[in-house]
C-alpha positions in Angstrom: -13.2 7.3 3.0 -10.6 5.0 1.7 -9.1 6.4 -1.6 -6.3 4.8 -3.8 -5.9 7.1 -6.7 -3.7 6.0 -9.7 -2.2 8.6 -11.9 -1.3 7.7 -15.4 1.6 10.1 -17.4 3.2 9.9 -20.6 6.8 10.6 -20.3 8.1 13.9 -22.3 12.1 13.7 -21.2 14.9 12.3 -19.0 15.1 8.4 -17.5 12.7 7.1 -15.4 15.0 4.7 -14.0 16.6 7.1 -12.0 13.5 8.2 -10.1 13.4 6.7 -6.4 10.6 6.5 -3.8 12.0 9.6 -2.0 11.6 11.4 -5.2 7.9 10.3 -5.6 7.3 11.2 -1.7 9.2 14.4 -2.4 6.5 15.1 -5.0 3.4 14.4 -2.8 5.0 16.5 0.2 6.2 19.6 -2.2 4.3 19.8 -4.9 0.8 18.2 -4.5 0.2 18.8 -0.4 2.0 21.9 -0.9 -0.1 23.4 -3.4 -3.2 22.0 -2.1 -3.1 21.8 1.7 0.1 23.7 2.6 -1.5 23.5 6.6 -1.5 19.6 6.3 1.8 19.4 4.6 3.4 20.8 7.4 1.3 18.9 10.2 1.9 15.6 8.1 5.8 16.4 7.5 6.2 17.3 11.3 4.1 14.7 13.0 5.4 11.6 14.6 2.4 9.3 14.1 1.8 7.0 11.6 1.1 8.8 8.1 -2.3 8.4 6.5 -1.1 7.4 3.2 1.2 5.2 1.2 2.8 5.8 -2.0 4.0 3.7 -4.8 7.0 3.6 -6.8 6.5 4.9 -10.7 5.8 1.7 -13.0 5.7 1.2 -16.5 3.0 -0.3 -18.7 3.7 -0.2 -22.5 4.1 3.7 -23.0 2.2 4.4 -19.9 3.9 5.1 -16.4 2.0 5.2 -13.3 2.1 5.6 -9.6 -0.5 5.9 -7.1 -1.2 7.4 -3.7 -3.6 5.4 -1.4 -4.9 7.5 1.5 -7.4 7.0 4.6 -7.6 10.9 4.9 -10.4 12.8 3.3 -8.2 15.7 3.3 -5.3 13.9 1.6 -7.6 12.4 -1.0 -9.1 15.9 -1.9 -5.6 17.6 -1.9 -4.5 15.0 -4.8 -7.5 15.5 -6.5 -7.4 19.5 -6.6 -3.8 19.2 -7.9 -4.2 17.2 -10.6 -6.8 19.5 -11.6 -4.9 22.2 -12.4 -1.2 20.2 -13.2 -1.1 18.7 -16.6 2.8 18.6 -16.5 4.7 17.1 -13.4 8.6 16.8 -12.9 10.2 14.1 -10.9 13.7 14.1 -10.3 14.8 15.7 -14.1 12.1 13.5 -15.6 9.1 15.5 -17.2 5.8 13.7 -17.5 2.5 14.6 -19.3 -0.6 14.0 -17.2 -3.1 11.6 -18.9 -5.9 11.2 -16.1 -6.4 10.0 -12.2 -8.5 7.4 -11.5 -10.1 5.7 -8.5 -11.8 3.0 -10.7 -10.7 -0.6 -10.4 -11.9 -1.5 -13.9 -9.0 0.7 -15.1 -6.1 -0.3 -12.5 -6.3 -3.1 -10.0 -4.4 -0.5 -7.9 -7.1 2.2 -7.8 -10.3 2.0 -5.5 -12.6 4.3 -3.4 -14.9 3.0 -0.8 -16.7 4.1 2.4 -14.4 2.8 5.5 -17.8 1.3 6.6 -18.4 -0.7 3.2 -15.1 -1.7 3.0 -15.5 -3.2 6.7 -18.6 -5.3 5.5 -16.9 -6.3 2.2 -13.7 -7.6 4.2 -16.2 -9.4 6.8 -18.0 -11.0 3.9 -15.0 -12.6 2.3 -16.2 -15.9 1.5 -12.9 -18.4 2.1 -10.8 -19.1 5.3 -7.8 -19.1 2.9 -6.2 -16.3 0.4 -2.8 -15.3 -1.1 -1.5 -12.1 -0.6 0.6 -10.7 -3.8 3.9 -8.4 -2.3 3.9 -6.3 -5.4 6.9 -4.1 -4.3 9.7 -4.8 -2.5 8.8 -5.3 1.4 11.2 -5.4 4.8 10.7 -4.7 8.4 13.2 -3.0 10.8 14.7 -5.3 13.6 17.1 -3.4 15.2 19.9 -1.9 13.2 19.1 -4.6 10.7 16.3 -4.8 7.9 14.6 -8.4 7.4 13.2 -9.7 4.5 10.7 -12.4 5.2 7.2 -12.4 5.6 7.1 -13.0 9.4 3.1 -12.9 10.7 3.7 -11.3 13.7 5.7 -8.6 11.6 3.1 -8.1 9.3 -0.1 -8.2 11.5 1.8 -5.4 13.5 2.7 -3.4 10.8 -0.9 -3.3 9.6 -2.5 -2.5 12.9 -0.1 0.2 13.5 -1.4 2.1 10.5 -5.4 1.3 10.7 -7.4 4.3 11.3 -9.8 4.5 14.4 -12.9 4.3 12.5 -11.8 0.4 11.6 -9.8 -0.1 14.7 -13.0 0.2 16.6 -14.4 -2.6 15.0 -11.4 -5.1 16.0 -11.9 -6.2 19.7 -9.2 -8.8 19.5 -5.4 -7.9 20.4 -3.0 -8.2 18.2 -1.6 -11.1 20.2 -4.4 -13.2 20.0 -5.0 -12.4 16.1 -1.6 -14.0 15.7 -2.7 -17.7 17.1 -5.4 -17.7 14.7 -3.8 -17.2 11.5 -1.3 -19.4 9.9 1.4 -18.8 6.7 1.0 -21.9 4.9 3.3 -21.3 2.0 5.1 -18.9 0.2 6.8 -17.7 -3.2 9.0 -15.1 -2.6 12.3 -13.7 -4.0 14.9 -11.7 -2.4 15.5 -8.4 -3.4 18.4 -5.9 -2.7 16.1 -2.9 -3.2 17.6 0.0 -4.4 15.1 2.3 -5.1 15.2 4.2 -2.0 17.9 5.9 0.0 20.9 3.0 0.3 19.6 -0.5 -0.4 17.2 -2.7 2.0 17.0 -6.3 2.0 13.3 -7.1 0.7 11.6 -9.6 -0.6 8.8 -9.8 -3.2 6.1 -12.5 -4.4 3.0 -14.2 -3.0 2.2 -15.6 0.7 -0.5 -18.0 1.5 -2.5 -17.6 4.4 -5.0 -19.8 6.2 -7.3 -18.4 9.1 -7.7 -21.2 12.1 -10.8 -23.5 11.8 -11.5 -22.7 15.6 -11.3 -18.7 15.2 -14.1 -17.1 16.6 -16.3 -15.1 14.2 -14.6 -11.7 15.7 -11.0 -13.1 15.0 -12.2 -14.2 11.7 -13.5 -10.8 10.8 -10.7 -8.7 12.8 -8.1 -10.7 10.2 -9.9 -10.2 7.3 -10.2 -6.5 7.7 -6.8 -6.2 8.5 -5.3 -8.0 5.3 -8.0 -6.4 3.2 -6.6 -2.7 4.5 -3.1 -3.8 3.7 -4.0 -2.7 0.1 -4.0 0.7 1.4 -1.6 0.9 3.9 1.0 -1.6 2.6 3.3 -3.6 4.8 6.6 -3.1 6.2 8.8 0.0 6.3 8.9 2.7 3.8 5.6 2.4 2.7 5.3 6.2 1.7 8.2 5.7 -0.3 6.8 3.1 -2.4 7.7 -0.2 -0.2 5.2 -3.0 1.1 2.9 -2.3 -1.5 0.2 -5.6 -1.4 -3.3 -6.6 -2.4 -5.2 -10.1 -1.8 -4.7 -11.2 -5.3 -6.4 -14.6 -5.7 -8.4 -17.9 -3.5 -6.4 -20.7 -5.1 -2.5 -21.3 -6.4 -2.0 -22.5 -9.8 1.5 -24.0 -9.7 1.7 -23.9 -13.4 0.2 -20.5 -14.3 0.3 -18.4 -11.1 -2.9 -16.7 -10.4 
C-alpha cells in the first residue's frame, strides 16, 4: 500500500519557525515509531538500505499547521495511524501542537493519498499525456561528491526515484534507468535557487516547476516505466534528505499558463 498521511495541527505554544526537518524526523523515529513499533524503529534506524518513507517540513495554511508522512511499508503507515489514535498533543522543538486530525483523503489535502500499489501502477500507466509538469514543492538537491547540485538534472532525478522504488513496483519496470533516460526530456524549467537552512547546515537547492516530455519513439514499456516512476515520486520525493523534508514533489498539471501558472 502507498500511503501519504497528512497530520493537521493547531499551535498552542512556541515558535514554529524554529522547527527544522531533522526535528520532524526525530518526532517520527523517537515518538511515533518508538511508541507504536519499537522493533521497526530500531531496524529502520540502523539499516543502511533506502528508507521506505519520506517526511515533509511543517507548513502553515491560515491558522492550521500540517506535515505529512508518506510510506510504502504497511507497518509504517499502521504505526502512524496507531500513534495518533492515542496522542492528541505533540511537542516538536519546544513547540506544542494540538492534533486536529490526520487524513489520507485527497479531497482534504493534495498531499494526502492511500492506494494499493497495483492500482497506483494502473493509474500511472493510464495517464493520458506524454507531457507533464512536476512541482518541486520543497527544496530539492542532489549530492555530487562533496557538494550539492541545485539543478533538475534528468539523470539524477531518475536515479533518485529508482533508488527508493519498492520491489512490487520495480518488478513491473523491465527497462534499465540508462535506457529510460534516452526516452525522457526536460523541456523547460521555472525554478528558483534556494539556500535551504531547514536542515543541519545549509544546502544549495531549488524549488519550482519542471516540464517533461516522453519521447514519441518510446515503446509502451518505456512510457509505462517513466510514468510509474514520476508518479511514485509523489511518495518518495527526489534527491537528498527526503526523510527530513526535502525533495517533496508531485505531477501538477498538463499545461503551463505563463500568466496564471497552474
